[in-house]
N, C-alpha and C positions, 0 to 999 in steps of 0.2 A: 933285598933292598928295603931300606926303611922308608916308610911313607910319612911325609910331614904334611899335616893338614892344618889349615888356618881357618879360624872362626873369629870374626871381628864383632865386638860389641862397642857401640858408641853411645855415650851418655851425654845429653845436651840439655841445657837449661834455657828458659826464656829470658833473654838478656835484660829486657826492660823491667823485669820483676826482681832482678838481682838474686835469683835462686842459685844456690851452690850445691853441687853434687860432690859427695865425699864418702870416706869410709867404705870403699867398695871392696867386698870380700868374695872369694870363690873357693869352693871345696867340692870334693867328690871324685869319682873315678874318671869323669870326663874332663877334669881339669886338675890333675895331681900337681903337687908342688914342683916348681921348676918349669911348668908348661904354660904358664900365663904371664904375659908381660903387660903392664899398665902404663899408659901415657896420659899425663895430666896437662890440660891446656894452661898457658901462662896465667890466665885470669881465674883459674880454678873452677870454671863453670861447666867444664866438660872433661870426660875421661874415656879413653878407648882401651879395651882389653883385647889382647891377641892370644888366641888359644891354638894349640897344635895337638895332633893325634886324636881327633874326635872321630872315632871309627869303631864299628863292631863287625865281627866276622864269626860265622858258624860253619862247621863245628868249631867249638871254642877250645883251643889248646893253650890258652894263656896261663891257666893256673898251674902251680908246681906239679911236677910229675911224681907219681908214687914209685918208690924204689922197686926195681925188678919188673916193672910193668911197661917199660918203654919210655923213651924220652918225650914222646908226644902225647902221652895219655895223662889226662888231668887226674887230680887226687880224688875227686868225686865224679862218678860217671854222669850224674845229672847235669853237671856244668857243661858237658859237651853240647847239649841241645839248645843252650841259649847264651846270649851275650848282651850286656847292656852297659851303657855309660851314662852317668848323670853328672851335671854340673849345677850346684846350688849357688845362686848369685844373690848377694844382698848389697844394698847401697843406701845411703842416707841423703836426704835433701834438706837443706836449711832454708826456710822462708824468711823474708823480711818481716819485721814486727808489724802487726796490724793487718796481715793478710791471711787468707785461708786457702787451702788447696781444694779445687773443684773437680779436677780430673787428672788422671795420668794417661798420657797418649803414647801408644806403643806402635812403632813401625818395624816390621820384620821383613827383611829381604835376605833369605838364606839360600844357599846353593849346595848341591850335593850330587851323589851318584849312587844308584842302587842296582845290584845284579844278584838275583836270587833264583834258585831252582824251585820247582813245584814242591809244595809242602812247607815252604818257608813263610813266616809272617814277620813283618818288620814295621817299625814306625819311628817317626821323629816328632817331638812335641816341644813347644815352649809354653810354659804355664806361669801366670802371675799368681803366686801363692797367697799374697796378701800384703797388708801394711800395718804399721803400728807407730805410735808416737803422738805428739801434740795432746798432752793430757790423757795418754793411753787410749786414744781413739783407735778402733780396730776395724779392719775390713780391707778390701772387699772380700767376698767369698772367692774360692779358687776360680780363676778365670783362664780358660784355655785360649791363648793368643792364636795358636795355629797348631794343627796336627796333620801330618801326612802319613798314610798307611799303605802298605803294599801286601797283597795276599797272592801267593803263588809265584809263578815263573815270570821273571823279567830277564829275557834272553841276553840281549846284547849289552845291556847296561844302560839304565835310564838316567840321563842328566836331568835334574829337576831343580826348580826354583820355587820359592814362596815369596809372595808380595802381599803382605797383610798389614792393614792399619786398623787399630782399635782404639777407642777412647773409653776408659772405665771411669764412671763418676765416683768422686770422693766426697766425703762429708767430714772434713777435718775440723778441729777446733781452731780458734783464732791464735795466730802466732804471736808470741811475746818475746821480749828480750831474754827471759828465763826459760822459755819453752817454745822452740821454733823448729824442731827436727821431726821428720817423718822417715821411718825406715821401711824400704820396700824389699820384698823377697820374691825371687823368681827361680824357675828351674828349667833347664834344658835336659831332655831325656832322649836317648837313642837306644833302640832295642831290636834284636833279631832272635827268632825262635824257630827251631825245627819242630813243627807240630806233629810229624809222623814218627819221631824218634829213629829216623833213618840217617845214620851218619855219612852215607854216601851222598846225601844232599848237602848243598853248600850255599852260602849267601854272604855278601859283603855290602854294607851300607856306610857311606861316608857323608859327613856334613862338611862341605867345602873341600877344596883340594889346593895344591900348590899353584894353580893358575886361575882360581876364582875366589870371590869374596862373599861373605855373608855379613849383613849389617843389621843390627838391632838397635834402634834409636828410641830414647825415652825423652819426653818433655812433660812438665807439670803445668797445668793451667791453674791460675790463682784469681782471686777476687778480693776486694776490700772487705774486711769484717763488717758485719751488720751491727 
């Protein structure tokens, strides 16, 4: 049976500042082509992305089989022991002329399920990689929005949630008619490893499922230029 998993990202702007979110792109094994749907609000100030199939499982038999070695054996033996999915996310915010960005506010509510044997290590993380734009202003340094890690046995299957709110200070330059965009970059990463190299051990980690939702919301705080 094919498992369809859903992961929602919602991007929202502060309406009174007339900020626009646009040019949202996703790439990576966690969001291959055809698995992401985007929905733009009528006023263009928000966009939602719907992801499916965000899941890792070990032993990892997803890679192509080597001829003559059995249909379920991967080409490289080392790939049996770990599985990871990454989704790189980027989006651009356009500020009104005469304003500067002072912070990006991130709210993460993700849900998932973990079921692992002893000897399995797994984790899920959301990272703000950085931003650039507005006269090439660069920053912040890599910021871990949230990270959940599991070490060892999770018998029955743990349903888990994250509820995290962070505000990362920004020091952008002043927006003008000719230079008013900031590009943000984030990364979602999901990984599981068999630390003992024992393929009789197994583990499955999913972010979201067909009956729950994860929500990642962004807003940008601004102030008049000094």
